[in-house]
N, C-alpha and C positions, 0 to 999 in steps of 0.2 A: 903329757900334752902341753903343760905349761912350760916345761923345759925346752921342748921342741919349738914352741912359739918364740921363746926368748932367743934361742940360737938362730932361728930363721931370720928374725928381725935384725939381729946383730950382724949376721954374716952378709946378708944381701944389701944392707944399708938402704932400705926403702923408707920413705916417710910414712907417718901414720895413715893418711888417706889411701895411699897405695896398699898398705898392709890390710886395711879394712876391706878394700875392694877385692883383694886377692882372697881374703878369708871367706867372704860371701861367695865368690866364684867357686871355691873349693867345696863349700857346703852345698851349693847348687849342683855341682857335678856329682857329689856323693848321693844326694837325694834323687837325681835323675837316674843313676844306676840302680838304686834300691827300688824305685817305683817301676822300673822296667822288668824287674824279676817276675816270673810267672806267679809266684806266691803272693804277690802284692795285689793282684787283680782277681775279682770274683770268678771270672770265666777261665782263669789260668792261662790266658793269652796275654802276653806282655803288651804294654802300651807302646806306641810308636815313640821314637826318640824325641820328636818334636813335642808330642803331647806330654811325655814324661818331663821334658825340660820345662815346659810351660807350668805344669803343676808344681814342680820342685821350686822354680823361681818364685811363683806366687806364694808358696808356703814360707820359704826363707825370707822373702821380702814382706811377709805378713800382709799380703794384699787381699786374697780371697777370690780373685777371678779364676774361674775354672773352665776347662773345655770338656770335662766329663763330670757326671754327677758323682760326688764323693761317696755317698752312701751305697749306691748300687754298683759302682765300679770297683771300689777297693775292698779288699779283705780287712780283717782286723789288723793284720801285719801292715798293710798299706796305710791304714788310717793312723796307726801308731807312728809310722815313719813320718807322716805329715805332721802329727802333733809334735814330734821331736824337732822337726825342722822349724815349725812355728815358734816353739819355745826358745830355741837357740837363736833364731833370726830376730825374735822380738827383744830378747834381753841383750843380745850381742855376744859373740863367741869369746871375746876377751874378758867379759864379766864372768862367764862361766869358767874360763881358764883360771882366773885368779881365785875364784871360789874353790875350785878343786885343789889348787895349791895350798889354800888356807886349811882345807880338810886334811891334807897330807902334812900339815905343820911345816911347810917349806917357806923360807923367806921370799918375799915378793921383790923381784929385781926392779931397778929404776926404770928399765925399758918397759916392763909390764905396767908399772904405775903410770908411765907416760902414755901408753896406749889406752889404758882404761880412762885416764883423765880426758883424752881426746874423744873417746867413744861416748862418755857420759856428759860431754860439754862442760866439764868443770874448769874453773878459772885458776885453780892452784892444786898442788899435790897434797895439801893438808887434808887428812881424813879420807883419802881415796879408798883404803882397805875397809874402813868403817862404812863408807858409802856402798861398797860392793856387798858387804854383809847385809846392810839394810835393804838393798834392792832385791836380793834373793829371798830374804825372810818375808818382806812385804808381798812379793809376788806369790810365794807359796801360800801365805795367809789368805790373800784375796781369792786365789784360785780354789782353795779348799772350802772357803765359805760359800763361794758360788756353786761349787759341786754339791755341797750339802743342801743348799736351798733348792736348786733345780732337781737334784736327785730325789728329794722327798716330794717335791711338787709333781714330778712326772711318774712317781711310783705307781699310782693307780692306773696310769695310762699304759706304761710300758712294762711294768714289773720292776721290782727294785734293783735287781742285778743289772738290767739294761738301762734303767733310768739314771743310776749313778755314773755309769760309763758315759751316757749322753750328757749328764751334768758336767763331768770332767772335761769332755771334749769341747763343749761350747763355752765353758768357763775359761779354759786356756785360750781358745780362739778369740773370745771377747776381750780378755785382759790384754792380750797381745795385739788387739786391733786387727785381727786377721780376717774374720768374716767367714771362715770355712764352717760349713754345717753338715750334719749327717741326717737331715730330715727326709731326704730323698726327693727325686724328681725336680731338682733345682728350686724347691719350694721355700727354702730358708725358714723364716718365722711367720709366714703368711697365715698359718693355722692358729697362731696365737696373737692375732692383731688386737684382741680385746682382753688379753690375759695380763693383768698388772704385775704379777710376780715374775713372769718371764721377761716382760718389757723392762721393768725397773732393775731386775738383777743384771741383765745383760748391759744396759746402758750405764749403770753405776760402775760395773767392771771396766768397760771400755773407757769411761771418763777417767777413772783412777789410773789406768795404764797409759792413757793418752796425754794427760796434762804434764807428765814429766816427773821423774823420781825426785828431781831437785825440789820441785814445788811441794810434793807430798812430805818430804823430809823437813822442809822449812815450816810447813803448817804444823807438823807434829812438835817441832822444837818451839813453836810459839807458845805452846802450853807451858813450857819451862821458863817463860818470861822473855824469850828472844823476839825481837820485832821482825815482821815479815819484810823480806827484801822487795825491792821495786820489781824485780823479775817475777816473783810470785804474785804480787798484786796485779800486774799487767796480765799474766796468764789467766788468773782466776776471773778478773773483770771481763776480759775479752771473751773467754770461754762462756761465761754466763750470758753476755750480750749475744753471741752467735747462736747459742742454744735457744734462748728466748726468741730471738729474731727469726731463726729458722723454723721453730715451732709455729709461731704466729703466721708467717708467710705460707707455710704448707697448709695450715688450717684454713686460711682465707682462700687460697688458690684451689684447694681440693674440696671445699665445703659442698659444692653442688655437683661434684663428679661422681656419678653412680658406680663407676668402675673402681674407685678407691675408697673414699670415706663417706661418699654421699648417702649410702644406705645404712650407715652405722648410727648407733645411738649417740647422744651428745657426748657422754663421757668417753666412749670408744673413739669418737672423732678426735678428741683432745689427746688421748693416749697414743693413737696412731700418728698424729701430727708430731707429738713430742718425740716418739721413737725415730721417726724419719728426720726430725730436726737434729738429732744427736748422731745417728750412725754415719752420715757422710764424713765425720771427722774422727777417725777414719776406719770404721769397723767393717762395713760391707754387708752386714745383715740387712734384711728388709722384711717388714711385716705387710707391706703393700707391694703389689706388682708394679715395679718401676716403669715398665713399658706402658702402663695405663695412666701414668702421671701426665698432667697438662704440661704444655711446653714451658710455661712459667715456672712450674715446680721443678722441672728438669734443669732449668737455668739456675735456680736457687741451689739445687743439689750440686751442680757443677762448681758453683762459687765456693760452697762449703768444702768440697773435696779439694779444691785448689789451695785454700787457706790451711786446712789440716788442723793439727793439734799442737801440743806443747813440745818444746825442745828437750831432748834428753829422755824421752819416753818411747812408747811403741808406735806412736802415730806418725803419719807422713805429712805431705804438703809443704808449703813454704814456711809454716809455723805461725801461730797467732802473734808471737812477739814481733816477727817481721812485719806482719800486717799492721800491727798497732803502730810501729815506728813509721811506716808509710803514711798512715792516717795523720799522725801528729806532725810529720814533716810537711805534708800538704797544707795542713792547717796553719803551721808556722809561716809558710810561704804566703798564704792568703793574708795573714795578719801583718806581713811585712817584717817578720823577725828573721834573724840570721842564725838563731840557735833553736834546737828542738828540745822542748821541756815536757816532761811527764811527771805529774804530781810534784811539782817544785824541784825536780831533779833534771839537770842538763844531760842530754844523751850525747856521748862522744861522736864527733863527726865521722870517724871511721865506721861506727856501727850503722849510722844513717846511710853511708855509702854502700856498706855491705848489704843492707836491707834492699836498697834499690838494685844492686847488682844481682842478688839472688832472685828477685822478682822478675827482672828483665830477662835473665838467663832462663828462668822457668817458663816464662811466656813464649820465648823463642823456641824452647825445646818442645813444648806442647804444640805450638803451631806447626813445627816441622813434622811431628809425628801425625798430626791430623792430615797434613798434606800427603804424607807417605801412605797412610792407610786409605785415603780417598783414591789412591792409585791401585792398591792391592785389593781392596774390597769394593769392587765395581758394583754399583747398584744400591749400596748402603746409603741411607740418608745421612746428611751432614751432622744432625744432632745426635744420631746414634754413634757415629764415629767419634765426635768430640766427647761424648759422655764416656765411652770406653777408654779413650786416651787420658782424660782427666782422672778417671778411676784408677788406672794403672800408675800414672804419675804420682797421685796422692796416696798410693798403696791402700786404696779403699776397698775395692772388690765389688762394688755395685755395678750392675749391668742392665742394659735395656734389652738384652737377649742376643746381642751380636757376637759375644765372645765364643760360645760353642760352635758357631758357624764360620769362624774366621778361616781364611786360607792359611796355608803353611807359612808364607811370607808374613802374613798379618800376625800369626802367633809368635814368630821370631821377633818382630818389631815390638809387640807388647811385652814380651819377656825382657827385652833390652830396656824398655822404658820402666818396667817395674824395678829392675835392678838399679837403674839410675835414680828413680824416685826414692828408693830405700836408702841407698848409700849417700845420696844427696847430690844435686846438680853441681854445686860449687865444690864439693869434695871430689867429685869426678874431675872437674876442671883442674883443680890443684894437683890431683894425682897424675894427670897427664902432662901438666905444664913443666917447663924447665924452671929451675930455681932462678929467681930474679935477684941479682946482686944490687945491694944498696950503693948509691953513689952520691957524692956531695955536689955533683954538677947538676944544675937545674936549668931547663930551657927557658928562654924569655917568654913572658906571659902575653897572650893576645886574645881578645874576646871575639866570639862569633855570635851572629844573631840567631836566636831561637824563638819559637812560638809564632 
């Protein structure tokens, strides 16, 4: 597998963004074929091509939006196919390719190191193989701990053989920020709204997977005396602010809503608010019926889905670092400063420009798909359409209930958006763009009036 990847990359002469996009498309195609097999579905009647494509795309892009109920529709084989797609899609196929090469004791080529560097958003080639080893070991450790906790906790309810399988499925789904569940009837975690073990286990897994492996490695190395990088500090700080802010806003907005947390005890209100404040970035589980949320809570959820998690992890969205740079850039403009500074460190101008470019591109992309779905899904409310679009773009998987009832054109549109949200809007743009040659000639400068 590793050898074929290296030869393919070398022969075709494609750049890393194109290679990643192609790799995800191949995985989606393979997953679609496997899910269409009669042995993958409980009634032995294969899914339609569109439904299988949607499910495979959602799994590979670790989104969690589904058009059929996972537990009642798929057999054990079908569920295992989904788990494999989630794991490969979450970690990245190049990470697994290099790990297999390491197990086979084969030397890692420069091309493979370059692809892994790009997929993990590393700034240099130093320690790439060591980073891959850490990513795999940390992933296995977290998923096994989650499986053990949930398996033991659910043992009395399901029986231990079934409970440990349930624990494994939901631990992999949570760590990879996928949001797939096998609780049945599209119920997700609504039966465990007041269960602290289930709530904290799943949220800790999705936070660890979503903040980025670079951050986790940096925090671990801090114990050895190394100082935290600015990137790690920004991710941790912004994640804490978003989780706390999301929890508080959901608590206040839903406090008197009898359809969500209004009827719950005080401690369960806090737990449910915390869970819903975390999962939009970008897990897709829900312990509350999202369709019953107030409009204000839906807007808060959409904002969290758009921001997403950390770079180099399993989360989607524009990323918390992008959002942080935007905030500090606006603050610098208000203060009349020409440079953006975070914690006494100057942020390079090209990063500020890239942050604004990513956000602008993402806003335009989301707006376009909201417009297109408003055409294909006649009669659907605008907030329902916007919620599904942002959920697909942020690879979240939360829904107000529109996804299972989508038209076939709507399913195709959301599949495309999930793919673009996972691979990355700017990555897609670079993958399709022509190479721009540098030139020493610069056009004369002239100002235009804005604002």
